[in-house]
KEDREN-98154 format. One line per field, with one value per residue (C-alpha): x, y, z; residue in one letter. Coordinates in nm, 2 decimals. Layout:
x: (X	...);
y: (Y	...);
z: (Z	...);
aa: (A	...);
***
This chain:
x: (20.33	20.60	20.88	20.69	20.64	21.01	21.10	21.25	20.96	20.70	20.90	20.89	20.52	20.43	20.66	20.48	20.27	20.55	20.83	20.81	20.96	21.30	21.31	21.25	21.52	21.77	21.72	21.75	22.08	22.21	22.17	22.29	22.62	22.76	22.61	22.70	23.05	23.11	22.98	23.20	23.51	23.46	23.43	23.74	23.96	23.82	23.87	24.24	24.27	24.59	24.57	24.63	24.36	24.11	24.20	24.09	23.78	23.70	23.73	23.50	23.25	23.22	23.20	22.97	22.83	22.72	22.58	22.34	22.24	22.20	22.00	21.75	21.70	21.69	21.43	21.20	21.26	21.15	20.84	20.73	20.82	20.63	20.32	20.32	20.36	20.09	19.85	19.61	19.53	19.30	19.08	18.84	18.82	19.20	19.23	18.98	19.19	19.53	19.42	19.23	19.56	19.71	19.99	20.02	20.04	20.38	20.53	20.35	20.49	20.85	20.80	20.69	20.98	21.23	21.08	21.10	21.46	21.55	21.39	21.62	21.95	22.00	21.99	22.21	22.48	22.49	22.51	22.76	22.98	22.96	23.07	23.37	23.47	23.45	23.68	23.92	23.93	24.04	24.31	24.12	24.10	24.22	24.11	24.02	23.77	23.63	23.58	23.39	23.18	23.09	23.00	22.79	22.60	22.54	22.43	22.20	22.05	21.98	21.82	21.62	21.48	21.41	21.19	21.04	20.93	20.80	20.56	20.46	20.38	20.17	19.97	19.92	19.78	19.55	19.23	19.20	19.41	19.35	19.44	19.74	19.87	19.80	19.97	20.27	20.31	20.27	20.54	20.78	20.72	20.60	20.93	21.08	20.76	20.72	21.08	21.03	20.71	20.90	21.19	20.94	20.78	21.12	21.22	20.90	20.88	21.24	21.46	21.78	21.69	21.99	21.87	21.76	22.04	21.96	21.81	21.65	21.31	21.44	21.57	21.23	21.15	21.30	21.37	21.56	21.73	21.86	21.98	22.15	22.32	22.45	22.60	22.76	22.90	23.07	23.22	23.33	23.14	22.84	22.86	22.58	22.34	22.42	22.31	22.00	21.92	21.96	21.74	21.47	21.46	21.43	21.14	20.96	21.01	20.88	20.59	20.50	20.52	20.30	20.04	20.02	19.99	19.72	19.54	19.16	19.04	18.68	18.80	18.93	18.78	18.80	19.06	19.26	19.23	19.34	19.17	19.46	19.68	19.39	19.36	19.73	19.77	19.47	19.62	19.97	19.82	19.56	19.79	20.07	19.81	19.63	19.96	20.07	19.75	19.76	20.11	20.00	19.73	19.97	20.22	19.96	19.87	20.13	19.95	19.85	19.57	19.81	19.73	19.36	19.42	19.67	19.40	19.15	19.39	19.46	19.09	19.02	19.32	19.22	18.86	18.94	19.21	19.02	18.70	18.88	19.04	18.70	18.57	18.86	18.83	18.46	18.44	18.13	18.10	17.85	18.13	18.31	18.25	18.29	18.52	18.43	18.64	18.95	18.87	18.88	19.21	19.37	19.26	19.40	19.73	19.74	19.67	19.93	20.20	20.11	20.16	20.49	20.63	20.47	20.57	20.89	20.79	21.09	21.34	21.48	21.59	21.72	21.94	22.31	22.52	22.72	23.09	23.21	22.98	23.14	23.43	23.44	23.25	23.21	23.10	23.01	23.11	22.86	23.00	23.35	23.48	23.76	23.94	23.86	24.09	24.11	24.16	24.43	24.60	24.94	24.96	25.26	25.31	25.33	24.99	24.73	24.37	24.15	23.80	23.66	23.53	23.18	23.15	22.77	22.71	22.83	22.64	22.91	23.23	23.23	23.54	23.66	23.71	23.80	23.68	23.80	23.65	23.69	23.52	23.24	23.19	23.16	22.90	22.71	22.70	22.59	22.31	22.19	22.20	22.01	21.75	21.65	21.48	21.14	21.22	21.21	21.30	20.95	20.71	20.49	20.71	21.01	21.23	21.47	21.35	21.44	21.78	21.84	21.76	22.00	22.28	22.36	22.29	22.43	22.34	22.60	22.55	22.70	22.76	22.82	23.01	22.94	23.15	22.86	22.91	22.60	22.61	22.36	22.32	22.18	22.19	22.20	22.12	22.36	22.53	22.83	23.07	23.00	23.13	23.45	23.49	23.43	23.70	23.94	23.87	23.91	24.25	24.37	24.27	24.12	24.23	24.10	24.43	24.59	24.29	24.21	24.57	24.67	24.70	25.01	25.18	25.22	25.56	25.62	25.71	25.34	25.24	25.16	24.99	24.99	24.77	24.68	24.37	24.52	24.35	24.23	24.05	24.30	24.37	24.72	24.91	25.24	25.60	25.50	25.86	26.03	25.97	26.21	26.02	25.69	25.81	25.96	25.62	25.44	25.70	25.66	25.28	25.33	25.55	25.33	25.02	25.15	25.31	25.00	24.78	24.40	24.36	24.57	24.38	24.05	24.17	24.13	24.30	24.49	24.51	24.40	24.65	24.53	24.75	24.68	24.82	24.71	24.90	24.91	24.97	24.65	24.57	24.44	24.06	23.80	23.67	23.99	24.14	24.26	24.28	24.64	24.78	24.96	24.96	24.65	24.65	24.42	24.37	24.39	24.38	24.38	24.25	24.41	24.38	24.70	24.70	24.92	25.09	25.22	25.55	25.73	25.44	25.36	25.72	25.73	25.39	25.52	25.79	25.52	25.44	25.07	24.91	24.87	24.74	24.46	24.72	24.88	24.56	24.50	24.12	24.03	23.66	23.37	23.02	22.71	22.34	22.12	21.78	21.50	21.24	21.21	21.10	21.44	21.30	21.38	21.74	21.89	22.11	22.47	22.66	23.03	23.30	23.63	23.75	24.08	23.94	23.64	23.84	24.08	23.79	23.64	23.97	23.97	23.64	23.60	23.66	23.68	23.41	23.65	23.84	23.53	23.53	23.21	23.15	23.16	22.83	22.82	22.59	22.62	22.25	22.27	22.26	22.15	22.51	22.86	23.13	23.50	23.75	24.12	24.37	24.08	23.95	23.63	23.70	23.50	23.50	23.22	23.30	23.12	23.12	23.03	22.73	22.91	23.19	22.99	23.13	22.91	22.89	22.77	22.51	22.38	22.35	22.16	21.92	21.88	21.78	21.50	21.39	21.37	21.13	20.91	20.91	20.83	20.53	20.39);
y: (-1.93	-2.10	-1.96	-1.99	-2.37	-2.42	-2.19	-2.32	-2.16	-2.35	-2.67	-2.64	-2.57	-2.86	-3.10	-3.06	-3.37	-3.56	-3.52	-3.89	-3.97	-3.80	-3.92	-4.28	-4.24	-4.09	-4.38	-4.62	-4.48	-4.45	-4.83	-4.89	-4.69	-4.58	-4.85	-5.13	-4.99	-4.98	-5.33	-5.47	-5.28	-5.41	-5.76	-5.75	-5.60	-5.85	-6.15	-6.06	-5.95	-5.75	-5.38	-5.47	-5.73	-5.49	-5.24	-5.49	-5.58	-5.21	-5.14	-5.44	-5.30	-4.99	-5.19	-5.47	-5.43	-5.07	-5.14	-5.40	-5.21	-4.88	-5.04	-5.18	-4.84	-4.66	-4.91	-4.85	-4.48	-4.48	-4.68	-4.46	-4.13	-4.22	-4.33	-4.04	-3.78	-3.91	-4.12	-3.82	-3.92	-4.19	-3.93	-3.72	-3.45	-3.41	-3.41	-3.12	-2.93	-2.99	-2.93	-2.61	-2.45	-2.21	-2.44	-2.65	-3.02	-3.05	-2.81	-2.99	-3.32	-3.19	-3.01	-3.33	-3.52	-3.25	-3.27	-3.65	-3.63	-3.39	-3.63	-3.90	-3.72	-3.51	-3.80	-4.00	-3.74	-3.68	-4.05	-4.13	-3.85	-3.99	-4.33	-4.17	-3.99	-4.31	-4.49	-4.19	-4.20	-4.57	-4.49	-4.59	-4.29	-4.25	-4.10	-4.45	-4.48	-4.14	-4.26	-4.56	-4.34	-4.11	-4.41	-4.55	-4.22	-4.21	-4.57	-4.56	-4.24	-4.41	-4.71	-4.49	-4.30	-4.64	-4.74	-4.40	-4.35	-4.71	-4.63	-4.29	-4.45	-4.72	-4.47	-4.24	-4.53	-4.68	-4.53	-4.69	-4.84	-5.21	-5.19	-4.98	-5.24	-5.53	-5.36	-5.26	-5.62	-5.74	-5.50	-5.62	-5.99	-6.03	-6.06	-6.33	-6.53	-6.52	-6.63	-6.93	-7.03	-7.02	-7.22	-7.48	-7.51	-7.55	-7.82	-8.01	-7.99	-7.94	-8.24	-8.03	-7.80	-7.74	-7.53	-7.18	-6.93	-6.57	-6.38	-6.05	-6.14	-6.15	-5.80	-5.65	-5.62	-5.31	-5.53	-5.81	-5.55	-5.37	-5.69	-5.79	-5.45	-5.49	-5.82	-5.69	-5.38	-5.61	-5.81	-5.50	-5.55	-5.33	-5.12	-5.28	-5.30	-4.94	-4.83	-5.05	-4.89	-4.54	-4.61	-4.78	-4.50	-4.24	-4.44	-4.48	-4.12	-4.00	-4.24	-4.14	-3.77	-3.81	-4.03	-3.78	-3.47	-3.62	-3.81	-3.77	-3.68	-3.81	-4.17	-4.18	-4.48	-4.70	-4.97	-4.78	-4.41	-4.50	-4.77	-4.93	-5.01	-5.21	-5.41	-5.48	-5.57	-5.81	-5.98	-6.00	-6.16	-6.40	-6.56	-6.67	-6.78	-7.00	-7.15	-7.20	-7.37	-7.58	-7.70	-7.80	-8.02	-8.15	-8.28	-8.43	-8.75	-9.00	-9.16	-9.06	-8.84	-8.56	-8.38	-8.37	-8.25	-7.99	-7.85	-7.85	-7.67	-7.40	-7.34	-7.33	-7.10	-6.86	-6.84	-6.81	-6.55	-6.34	-6.36	-6.25	-5.96	-5.85	-5.86	-5.65	-5.40	-5.34	-5.43	-5.63	-6.01	-5.99	-5.87	-6.21	-6.27	-5.91	-5.84	-6.16	-6.04	-6.02	-6.38	-6.49	-6.31	-6.44	-6.79	-6.78	-6.66	-6.94	-7.20	-7.05	-7.05	-7.40	-7.51	-7.32	-7.53	-7.86	-7.86	-7.67	-7.41	-7.19	-7.47	-7.47	-7.84	-7.81	-7.50	-7.54	-7.23	-7.21	-7.29	-6.93	-6.79	-6.99	-6.86	-7.15	-7.46	-7.58	-7.93	-8.09	-8.46	-8.63	-8.85	-8.83	-9.09	-9.00	-8.76	-8.41	-8.12	-7.75	-7.54	-7.29	-6.99	-6.88	-6.50	-6.29	-6.23	-6.61	-6.64	-6.88	-6.81	-7.12	-7.26	-7.60	-7.77	-7.89	-8.21	-8.21	-7.87	-7.65	-7.35	-7.22	-7.43	-7.68	-7.78	-7.54	-7.74	-7.45	-7.47	-7.67	-7.84	-8.18	-8.06	-7.90	-8.22	-8.41	-8.16	-8.19	-8.57	-8.54	-8.30	-8.54	-8.84	-8.66	-8.54	-8.90	-8.92	-8.76	-8.73	-8.44	-8.39	-8.42	-8.45	-8.74	-8.81	-8.87	-9.17	-9.10	-9.40	-9.63	-9.47	-9.48	-9.85	-9.95	-9.71	-9.67	-9.29	-9.00	-8.64	-8.40	-8.03	-7.80	-7.43	-7.23	-6.91	-6.70	-6.43	-6.19	-6.23	-6.44	-6.79	-7.06	-7.37	-7.71	-8.06	-8.37	-8.73	-8.93	-9.26	-9.27	-9.33	-8.98	-8.84	-9.03	-8.90	-8.54	-8.58	-8.71	-8.41	-8.17	-8.33	-8.33	-7.99	-7.79	-7.65	-7.94	-8.11	-7.78	-7.69	-8.03	-8.10	-7.74	-7.81	-8.03	-7.71	-7.61	-7.63	-7.97	-7.79	-7.72	-8.08	-8.26	-8.60	-8.82	-9.13	-9.39	-9.61	-9.92	-10.15	-10.38	-10.08	-10.03	-9.66	-9.61	-9.30	-9.31	-9.21	-9.03	-9.02	-8.98	-8.63	-8.68	-8.99	-8.82	-8.53	-8.78	-8.95	-8.62	-8.52	-8.86	-8.82	-8.47	-8.59	-8.89	-8.68	-8.41	-8.67	-8.89	-8.90	-8.86	-9.23	-9.30	-9.04	-9.21	-9.56	-9.80	-9.67	-9.90	-9.66	-9.32	-9.07	-8.81	-8.51	-8.25	-7.89	-7.75	-7.42	-7.27	-6.89	-6.70	-6.34	-6.17	-6.16	-6.12	-6.46	-6.65	-6.44	-6.60	-6.37	-6.29	-6.46	-6.22	-6.44	-6.59	-6.96	-7.20	-7.57	-7.73	-8.09	-8.32	-8.68	-8.83	-9.16	-9.35	-9.55	-9.86	-9.65	-9.41	-9.59	-9.36	-9.34	-9.71	-9.80	-9.60	-9.73	-10.09	-10.01	-9.99	-10.36	-10.29	-10.42	-10.20	-10.49	-10.74	-11.01	-10.93	-10.95	-11.28	-11.32	-11.63	-11.63	-11.43	-11.46	-11.35	-11.34	-11.33	-11.17	-11.43	-11.20	-10.90	-10.68	-10.73	-10.80	-11.17	-11.31	-11.65	-11.83	-11.71	-11.87	-11.90	-11.91	-12.06	-12.27	-12.14	-12.13	-11.93	-11.69	-11.63	-11.53	-11.31	-11.13	-11.02	-10.84	-10.74	-10.37	-10.17	-9.90	-9.62	-9.71	-9.72	-9.44	-9.24	-9.39	-9.75	-9.88	-9.93	-10.23	-10.23	-10.34	-10.61	-10.86	-10.84	-10.87	-10.91	-10.99	-11.03	-11.19	-11.11	-11.32	-11.48	-11.15	-10.98	-10.66	-10.37	-10.20	-10.21	-10.43	-10.43	-10.63	-10.45	-10.61	-10.68	-10.87	-11.10	-11.46	-11.73	-11.93	-11.62	-11.55	-11.91	-11.89	-11.56	-11.72	-12.02	-11.81	-11.64	-11.98	-12.13	-11.85	-11.93	-12.31	-12.24	-12.03	-12.32);
z: (4.58	4.37	4.59	4.91	4.90	4.86	5.15	5.47	5.67	5.47	5.50	5.88	5.89	5.65	5.85	6.18	6.13	5.96	6.22	6.29	5.95	5.99	6.35	6.23	5.96	6.21	6.44	6.15	6.03	6.38	6.41	6.06	6.08	6.42	6.63	6.39	6.36	6.73	6.77	6.49	6.61	6.96	6.84	6.61	6.89	7.14	6.91	6.87	6.51	6.43	6.33	5.96	5.97	6.13	5.86	5.59	5.79	5.84	5.47	5.40	5.65	5.43	5.12	5.23	5.59	5.57	5.22	5.36	5.68	5.49	5.22	5.46	5.62	5.28	5.15	5.45	5.43	5.06	5.15	5.44	5.27	4.96	5.15	5.39	5.12	4.87	5.08	5.07	4.71	4.85	5.03	4.82	5.09	5.11	4.74	4.72	4.98	4.82	4.47	4.56	4.66	4.41	4.33	4.01	4.05	3.90	4.15	4.43	4.32	4.32	4.65	4.82	4.65	4.78	5.13	5.13	5.01	5.29	5.55	5.41	5.32	5.63	5.88	5.65	5.62	6.00	6.08	5.81	5.94	6.29	6.15	5.98	6.30	6.50	6.25	6.25	6.64	6.61	6.36	6.04	5.81	5.45	5.12	5.00	5.29	5.21	4.85	4.98	5.20	4.91	4.69	4.96	4.99	4.61	4.58	4.88	4.75	4.41	4.58	4.81	4.50	4.34	4.63	4.67	4.31	4.30	4.59	4.44	4.10	4.27	4.47	4.17	3.97	4.23	4.38	4.73	5.00	4.93	4.56	4.65	4.90	4.66	4.37	4.58	4.69	4.33	4.21	4.48	4.42	4.06	3.88	4.12	4.14	3.76	3.72	3.96	3.76	3.43	3.58	3.71	3.36	3.21	3.46	3.39	3.01	2.89	2.91	2.88	3.17	3.39	3.68	3.72	3.68	3.78	3.49	3.40	3.54	3.89	3.85	3.75	4.12	4.30	4.60	4.42	4.20	4.51	4.66	4.34	4.32	4.68	4.58	4.27	4.45	4.70	4.41	4.24	3.91	3.96	3.64	3.45	3.74	3.83	3.48	3.52	3.86	3.72	3.41	3.61	3.87	3.59	3.43	3.76	3.85	3.51	3.51	3.87	3.78	3.48	3.66	3.95	3.73	3.50	3.77	3.76	4.11	4.02	3.99	4.35	4.53	4.22	4.18	3.92	3.83	3.48	3.29	3.09	3.39	3.54	3.22	3.20	3.57	3.55	3.24	3.41	3.72	3.56	3.30	3.54	3.80	3.55	3.45	3.81	3.93	3.61	3.69	4.04	3.90	3.64	3.91	4.14	3.94	3.83	3.54	3.19	3.32	3.39	3.07	3.15	3.50	3.37	3.13	3.42	3.65	3.39	3.33	3.70	3.77	3.50	3.60	3.97	3.95	3.69	3.90	4.22	4.03	3.91	4.27	4.39	4.11	4.16	4.54	4.45	4.45	4.17	3.94	3.96	3.58	3.47	3.18	2.98	2.69	2.92	3.03	2.67	2.60	2.92	2.86	2.51	2.64	2.90	2.63	2.40	2.66	2.77	2.41	2.39	2.68	2.59	2.23	2.28	2.03	2.12	2.05	2.40	2.38	2.03	2.10	2.04	1.98	1.66	1.69	1.61	1.89	2.17	2.38	2.63	2.72	3.08	3.18	3.51	3.51	3.74	4.01	3.87	4.10	4.34	4.10	4.22	4.31	4.35	4.04	4.13	3.99	4.13	4.15	4.09	4.47	4.52	4.68	4.54	4.42	4.38	4.33	4.41	4.09	4.14	3.95	3.95	3.80	3.51	3.64	3.87	3.91	3.62	3.44	3.17	2.85	2.62	2.26	1.97	1.67	1.85	2.16	1.97	1.76	2.09	2.22	1.89	1.93	2.29	2.19	1.91	2.14	2.41	2.16	2.08	2.42	2.50	2.87	3.10	3.46	3.61	3.32	3.22	2.92	3.15	3.10	3.39	3.59	3.30	3.27	3.65	3.66	3.39	3.48	3.11	3.09	3.29	3.34	3.18	3.27	3.01	3.01	2.69	2.75	2.44	2.30	2.35	2.73	2.77	2.93	2.84	3.05	2.94	3.09	2.86	2.94	2.74	2.72	2.95	2.66	2.53	2.86	2.80	2.45	2.57	2.83	2.57	2.35	2.65	2.74	2.38	2.25	2.54	2.88	3.08	3.18	3.29	3.50	3.65	3.75	3.83	4.20	4.12	4.02	4.38	4.53	4.70	5.03	5.08	5.06	5.39	5.40	5.10	5.11	4.85	4.79	4.64	4.39	4.68	4.84	5.13	5.21	5.34	5.45	5.27	5.37	5.69	5.81	5.47	5.34	5.04	4.93	4.96	4.74	4.49	4.46	4.40	4.14	3.97	3.95	3.81	3.53	3.45	3.43	3.20	2.97	2.96	2.65	2.66	2.61	2.93	3.14	3.04	3.10	3.40	3.71	3.95	4.25	4.38	4.53	4.78	4.84	5.11	5.11	5.44	5.45	5.10	5.10	5.00	4.95	5.26	5.25	5.52	5.45	5.54	5.81	6.13	6.44	6.52	6.21	5.98	5.67	5.53	5.42	5.25	5.27	4.93	4.82	4.52	4.45	4.14	3.96	3.91	3.58	3.50	3.24	3.51	3.52	3.77	4.01	4.00	4.06	4.38	4.50	4.45	4.70	4.97	4.93	4.86	4.54	4.23	4.01	4.07	3.99	4.32	4.52	4.70	4.68	4.89	4.83	4.67	4.82	4.63	4.73	4.43	4.39	4.37	4.22	4.00	4.29	4.45	4.80	4.83	4.83	4.77	5.01	4.99	4.70	4.78	4.51	4.63	4.33	4.19	3.83	3.94	4.15	3.86	3.63	3.91	3.97	3.61	3.64	4.00	4.07	4.39	4.37	4.43	4.11	3.88	3.62	3.56	3.22	3.35	3.46	3.84	3.90	4.28	4.31	4.04	4.33	4.69	4.82	4.69	4.95	4.88	5.11	5.07	5.25	5.44	5.57	5.45	5.26	5.39	5.05	4.79	4.49	4.16	3.84	3.51	3.34	3.02	3.21	3.43	3.41	3.27	3.59	3.78	3.51	3.54	3.92	3.89	3.64	3.86	4.16	3.95	3.81	4.16	4.26	3.96	4.04	4.40	4.30	4.09);
aa: (M	K	S	K	I	Y	S	S	R	Y	M	K	V	S	S	K	G	L	I	W	I	P	A	F	V	T	I	G	F	L	L	A	F	P	V	T	E	L	I	M	L	G	N	W	F	G	I	G	Y	S	T	D	Q	I	G	L	L	Y	E	N	L	W	R	D	G	F	M	I	T	G	L	L	V	A	G	L	A	G	L	F	N	G	I	S	Q	F	W	Y	L	Y	S	P	R	K	I	D	F	Y	H	S	L	P	V	K	R	N	R	W	F	W	Y	K	T	L	Q	S	L	L	Y	Y	I	L	P	Y	L	V	M	E	F	F	A	I	C	I	G	A	M	R	G	F	F	S	L	H	L	M	K	L	A	F	L	L	L	I	F	H	L	L	L	Y	L	L	F	Y	F	T	V	V	L	V	I	A	L	T	G	H	Y	L	M	G	A	L	L	L	T	A	V	A	A	Y	G	P	V	L	A	V	L	I	H	L	Y	E	S	V	F	Y	R	T	Y	S	G	G	A	A	G	T	L	E	L	T	S	P	V	T	L	A	I	A	F	Q	G	S	Y	K	A	G	N	Y	G	K	L	L	V	L	V	I	L	L	T	I	V	L	G	T	A	G	Y	Y	A	Y	V	H	R	S	S	E	R	T	G	Q	A	F	V	Y	R	W	P	G	I	V	V	R	F	L	I	V	V	P	T	G	L	G	I	G	L	I	F	Y	L	L	P	T	D	D	S	R	I	I	W	W	V	F	G	M	I	L	G	T	L	L	S	G	G	I	M	G	V	I	Y	H	M	D	F	R	K	F	F	S	G	K	F	Q	F	V	I	S	G	A	A	V	A	L	L	A	C	V	F	Y	F	D	M	T	G	Y	D	R	Y	L	P	A	Y	D	Q	I	Q	N	I	K	A	G	F	E	A	A	G	M	E	T	S	N	N	I	I	I	N	Q	D	G	T	V	S	W	K	T	V	D	S	N	S	A	L	T	N	G	N	N	L	G	I	S	E	E	I	Y	N	C	I	E	N	I	E	K	E	S	S	K	S	T	G	S	W	L	G	V	K	S	V	L	N	R	W	D	E	T	G	E	F	V	A	L	P	V	G	Y	E	L	K	S	G	R	T	V	H	R	S	Y	W	V	N	R	E	Y	V	K	E	L	L	K	A	G	Y	A	K	G	T	L	K	E	E	R	Y	S	V	L	G	L	D	D	K	Y	A	D	E	V	S	C	T	F	I	D	G	Q	N	I	S	L	F	Q	D	N	R	A	K	K	E	Q	L	I	D	A	L	R	Q	D	V	F	E	A	S	P	E	I	L	T	G	E	P	C	A	V	L	S	I	E	Y	P	N	V	P	A	Q	S	Q	V	D	N	M	V	P	G	K	K	E	S	T	S	Y	L	S	G	Y	F	Y	V	Y	P	E	F	K	R	T	V	E	I	L	K	E	T	G	Y	P	V	S	M	E	D	V	N	I	T	S	V	T	I	Q	Y	Y	M	N	E	D	H	N	E	Y	S	S	P	V	V	Y	E	E	A	G	Q	L	E	E	L	K	K	V	L	K	C	Y	Q	L	V	Q	V	W	E	N	K	Y	T	D	Q	W	G	D	L	T	V	K	I	N	G	E	E	S	M	N	I	W	V	I	P	E	N	A	V	P	E	F	V	Q	E	D	A	K	R	A	L	A	F	E	V	I	D	E	K);
***
């Protein structure tokens, strides 16, 4: 019988009722490969891409497009093949029939696996071959494309087996359809849902939480692991995930084989045919559910009763989820409180984990890598004024690679500071300053509202790139002065200056429009008809920047220069192709502060006739409306300052909003309205006065407005 069940004749006989599966898989791969290829080629030729461009697009189709469409079909094929081959395990009569055959279970398992594999692999090979032939007929054929096709075959096969053995293991462990469907859903969603729950708890209870970066929990689901592998394959760094896919497939296949071979037929109809998986699954479901429902009750109130409601929610969630699991396990509502010992264990685990987060028993907020463990530090400087630019790298072929620095996050595109003792000491001081608060992002202990009102503190996302290859992210709420000190250290000892001003390393011939926001807020396009003068200005800025000390680069700017590079040569990629255009280009830009110490740049800007110093700004009046109550919903009559002495004092402290550095407090809401007139015309820009520089006569008028409100009430 051993040889007969593997014979082609027996395969044909046993496939009579399953012919719909290979038919479904064939149609799926027909749509995934040949049909998709014909549609895409037709679109590319119709849009007007050149032959070389279509060659790159076609290669990307095999690397990315077919990976996605094939993965979708492979996943569904694994699901349906696994169910169709082993669903009989839920029927006592069919179990008696199959297990009465003179074939050992282990051989029956591998026969069904082989049969399922043939249902998948034969349609795949045929449709992939058709796709290769279609490309060859259009002139796209090479050994490199054949290599991509072979890799696609191997990777889709691995992912198919991953889904297939997941389904087989679930069916082999469960005893009826409902439990099988629920467990299969849980296996697909458990890891990502648990990761979201942990991130939510971290965001609520940890003040240094800096967002949820992808972690290992998200990869415990076969679905998310397959999606992550697809993305890593497209990026070309799939080695680690490939090993993980292979190992997980082997584990699932081995576990599924063992569970099937040793499955007790008498327990069919019960939730689980093995006792211990049921206990583990119940624990894994009840504990996160208790924590999740508790968190919902924690976030609903806004007063000090949150803790009480949190405890209530955790108790309710634990009892409710444990009771529902008991009902599903026994298919009897009277079993709601069955397994009282498991209730106790699950409740204790919920309480312990809640204490771990609330009291930070893992030291999450106190974590700071040792100096010798760090390879690089990234930082995202929140609201870094107008000074942003593309971080570029000039390749050997003259093309430019770049990224846009995100000033609000260190997770992806923060500024690289490098590592030095000065930088590390600044980070240590920032961590110590941040640890003095008891705040968190959303928790009852949060002090963010107080910080937001004063404007004294700022969020500083930091990413620690460790020598081990691991990256740790934190976000510190610190005094703005600490940001300034970190920038100084980065400019002095790290790689910050080279990166932040790297776009100035482009050849001046790529520069197009240059505009300047002067100290009075006017934005003017400079030297539109004088190319030589424009390049002279850019060269002056370049020299001034790279000669400037950290103290200068963290001083008070007097202007902002904007430089646009609309046609910088870039490496040909599918993301930046333009139909019919042979060379790929990118639009780059830079916005840079100009400081009074930039002698060369300031000298050229003065030639325009626009002011680069407040001494040259003719302020004719300043009008302020003061708040008349602490709720900031009643305003005084406008107070107009026109006296020469008052205007001179105001000119010393008034700042255009675009020129305010991140570490300077921006008290734009200190009064109801602040209007500045220059040369008799109202300035349309936002003007601010730092709190520590408000003139005495302005302070007196602000106090008088509040005092008037108090007298009026009496």
